[in-house]
C-alpha positions in Angstrom: 96.1 126.1 133.5 93.6 129.5 131.8 93.7 128.7 127.4 91.5 130.2 124.3 89.2 128.0 124.0 90.0 128.8 119.8 93.7 127.7 121.0 92.4 124.6 122.6 89.9 123.5 119.8 90.3 125.5 117.1 86.9 127.6 117.0 86.0 130.4 116.3 81.9 130.4 116.3 82.2 131.0 120.0 80.5 134.7 120.2 82.8 136.3 122.4 80.4 139.8 122.8 77.1 137.7 124.2 79.7 135.1 126.2 82.3 137.8 127.8 83.9 135.1 129.7 87.0 133.8 130.1 87.3 130.2 129.0 89.6 127.8 131.0 90.0 123.7 131.3 90.5 121.1 134.1 91.7 117.7 133.2 90.0 115.0 134.9 90.6 111.4 134.6 87.3 111.7 132.8 87.9 113.7 130.3 88.7 118.1 130.3 86.1 119.9 131.1 86.0 123.7 130.4 84.2 126.1 132.0 84.6 129.5 133.0 85.3 131.1 136.4 84.6 134.6 137.1 84.6 136.6 140.3 86.4 137.4 143.6 88.1 133.7 145.0 87.8 134.9 149.0 83.6 134.9 147.8 81.5 134.2 150.8 79.4 131.3 148.0 80.8 130.7 144.8 78.2 130.3 142.5 77.9 126.3 140.2 75.7 126.9 137.6 75.0 123.3 135.8 73.4 123.0 132.7 70.7 120.5 131.1 70.5 119.5 127.5 71.6 120.5 124.7 73.1 123.4 126.1 76.4 124.8 127.6 77.7 127.3 129.8 76.7 130.0 127.4 72.8 129.5 129.3 74.5 131.0 132.5 75.9 133.9 130.8 73.7 136.9 131.6 73.2 135.6 135.6 77.8 135.3 135.4 77.9 138.3 134.1 75.1 139.9 136.7 76.5 138.4 139.6 80.4 138.5 139.5 81.6 141.7 140.5 80.2 140.1 144.1 79.6 136.2 144.0 82.6 133.5 142.7 80.9 132.1 139.9 81.6 128.8 138.0 80.0 126.9 135.0 81.5 123.9 133.4 79.8 122.4 130.7 79.3 119.2 131.0 81.9 116.3 128.9 80.0 115.4 125.5 78.4 119.0 125.4 79.7 122.9 125.0 83.8 123.0 124.4 84.3 120.3 127.0 85.8 117.1 125.7 83.2 114.3 124.0 85.1 111.4 125.0 84.2 108.2 122.6 84.3 105.7 125.6 82.1 108.6 128.0 78.3 107.6 128.6 77.0 110.7 129.2 74.0 109.3 131.4 73.3 111.8 134.4 75.4 109.4 137.0 78.1 109.7 135.4 77.6 113.3 134.9 77.4 114.0 138.7 81.1 112.3 139.1 82.7 113.9 137.3 81.2 117.4 138.8 82.2 115.4 141.9 85.5 115.5 140.6 85.1 118.9 139.2 84.4 120.6 142.8 87.1 118.1 144.5 89.7 119.8 142.6 88.8 123.0 141.9 88.4 122.8 145.4 85.1 124.6 145.6 84.1 125.6 148.5 80.8 127.0 150.5 79.0 125.8 147.5 74.9 127.1 146.1 73.8 124.8 143.3 72.6 127.0 140.6 70.8 123.9 138.4 68.5 123.2 135.3 67.4 120.6 133.3 69.3 117.7 133.9 71.4 120.1 135.7 69.1 119.3 138.7 69.8 115.5 140.3 73.5 116.3 138.9 74.1 119.4 141.1 71.3 117.8 143.4 73.2 114.3 143.9 76.9 116.4 144.8 74.9 118.4 147.4 73.3 115.0 148.9 76.9 113.7 149.3 78.2 117.3 150.5 76.1 118.9 152.4 77.9 120.2 154.3 79.5 122.1 151.4 76.6 123.5 150.2 75.5 126.2 151.1 71.8 126.5 149.2 70.0 126.2 146.0 69.1 127.4 143.3 66.3 125.2 140.8 65.0 126.2 137.6 62.2 123.6 135.8 64.0 120.2 136.5 63.3 116.8 139.3 65.2 114.8 141.1 63.4 111.9 141.1 62.1 108.2 139.3 58.8 109.7 136.7 58.1 105.8 136.6 54.0 106.2 135.5 53.9 109.7 134.3 52.8 109.1 130.6 54.3 112.7 129.2 57.7 111.5 131.4 57.2 108.2 129.4 56.5 109.1 126.1 59.0 111.6 125.5 62.1 108.9 127.1 60.6 106.2 124.3 60.5 108.4 121.9 63.3 110.6 121.9 65.3 108.0 124.0 64.0 105.7 121.2 65.8 104.3 118.4 64.0 106.7 115.7 65.2 109.4 118.2 68.7 108.6 118.3 68.8 108.5 114.6 67.3 112.0 114.6 69.5 113.3 117.1 72.8 111.8 115.4 72.1 112.8 112.0 69.6 115.7 112.0 70.9 117.0 115.8 67.0 117.0 116.4 66.8 117.9 120.2 68.7 121.1 118.9 66.6 121.8 115.1 63.6 120.7 116.9 62.7 120.1 120.4 64.6 123.6 121.6 62.5 126.2 120.2 59.5 124.0 120.8 60.2 124.3 125.0 60.6 128.4 124.3 57.6 130.1 125.3 58.0 132.5 122.5 60.0 131.4 120.4 61.3 134.8 118.9 63.8 134.9 121.6 65.8 132.1 120.5 67.3 134.2 117.8 69.3 132.8 114.9 73.0 134.0 116.4 71.8 133.0 119.4 70.1 129.4 118.4 74.0 128.7 116.1 75.6 129.3 119.4 73.8 125.6 120.7 73.8 124.2 117.3 77.6 124.6 117.2 79.1 122.8 119.8 77.0 119.4 118.6 78.8 118.5 114.8 77.5 115.3 113.7 79.7 112.8 115.6 79.0 114.6 118.6 75.4 114.3 119.9 75.1 111.7 121.7 74.6 113.1 125.0 71.4 114.5 123.1 69.6 110.9 123.1 70.9 109.7 126.2 69.5 112.0 128.4 66.0 111.6 127.2 66.6 108.2 127.3 67.9 108.1 130.9 64.4 109.3 132.3 64.0 105.1 131.7 67.4 103.4 132.3 68.5 106.0 135.7 65.6 104.5 137.5 67.9 103.0 140.4 70.5 106.2 140.6 67.0 108.7 140.4 65.2 107.0 143.3 68.2 106.9 145.2 68.7 110.5 144.7 64.9 111.1 145.8 65.8 108.5 148.4 67.9 111.2 150.1 66.6 114.7 149.0 65.2 114.9 152.7 68.5 115.5 154.3 68.1 118.9 152.1 64.5 120.1 152.9 66.6 123.1 155.1 68.9 124.2 152.8 67.8 127.4 151.3 66.3 127.1 148.0 64.8 129.0 145.5 62.8 127.4 142.6 62.8 129.8 139.4 59.8 129.0 136.9 59.2 128.9 133.7 55.4 128.3 133.4 54.9 127.7 129.6 57.4 124.8 130.0 55.4 122.0 128.8 58.0 119.4 130.1 58.7 120.5 133.6 55.5 121.3 134.2 53.8 123.0 137.7 53.3 119.8 139.2 56.8 119.9 138.9 56.9 122.9 140.7 54.7 122.4 142.9 56.8 118.6 144.4 59.7 120.7 144.9 57.8 123.5 147.2 56.5 120.5 149.2 59.9 119.1 150.0 61.7 122.6 150.4 58.9 123.7 152.5 60.6 127.1 153.0 61.6 127.8 149.7 61.3 131.3 147.7 59.0 130.4 144.5 59.6 133.3 141.5 56.6 132.2 138.7 58.0 133.5 135.2 54.4 133.3 133.5 55.8 134.0 130.2 58.8 132.1 130.3 59.4 128.4 128.8 62.0 125.9 129.6 65.1 127.8 129.2 64.7 129.8 131.8 68.3 131.1 131.7 68.3 132.2 128.0 64.4 133.4 128.0 64.6 135.5 131.4 68.4 136.7 130.5 69.4 139.4 132.9 65.9 139.3 134.3 67.0 136.5 136.3 69.6 138.5 138.2 68.1 140.5 141.1 66.2 137.6 142.4 68.8 135.4 142.3 71.0 138.5 143.8 67.9 138.8 146.5 68.0 135.1 147.2 72.1 135.3 147.6 71.9 138.5 149.8 70.0 136.5 152.3 72.2 133.7 153.0 74.5 135.9 154.6 
């Protein structure tokens, strides 16, 4: 059922000029998922855009608007983020987000899927891919990972600080991930304008910020799930893959990119030298042509 976001959620802050996409809602057993579904239903492939922390489908608006004339573009908000429901008992763990996405894809009957993933959207989307390789035509990955980070001092420290007790207080009371972590991850912070920043701030009012500290903690708490995912990832090594990397990202560094390249030996890589972590936001419409060229080769 398609409804206006204002009707369903009582919000009027969504900038429909920047985000000229029709809001839809899907009721699943875990909660109600907000998503956009643009483009021809009979497209050769379905692009499945999966965001990370603390973003929502707004992150992908440039790609969706640039590709929707040619391809079906589906972009959900994870539960606890964006305009999706914030179920009180939902864990916000990546493994549970992955289960929701599996239900989401199955319920909508999406076929010939190309996950377009960023940040925690990476392991969430790749989890679907390893479970359903026959329904995945290719992958586009941006500044993410899909393996446990045990022993990596940087990720361990980030997880302990932001996902620890003090980080929880900062995220829940001060919206710290949006207010402080997000700007620090930009290569050029002027690209995060006050108007755009507000579109990431408003979906996370007090009492609805659980996911922003659970996901950093998940680098440690989801080690077994990440290890299992990494063990099964080689089943995808022959799938066409596009790696688009912000080279100024302080968290997902060049070493993570090279690890993906070793796994997907035939991957196409686009290195963005003046882009930080939030690639779809920072690069914007400049991403459309590299992704379009990759999709054309899938044909």
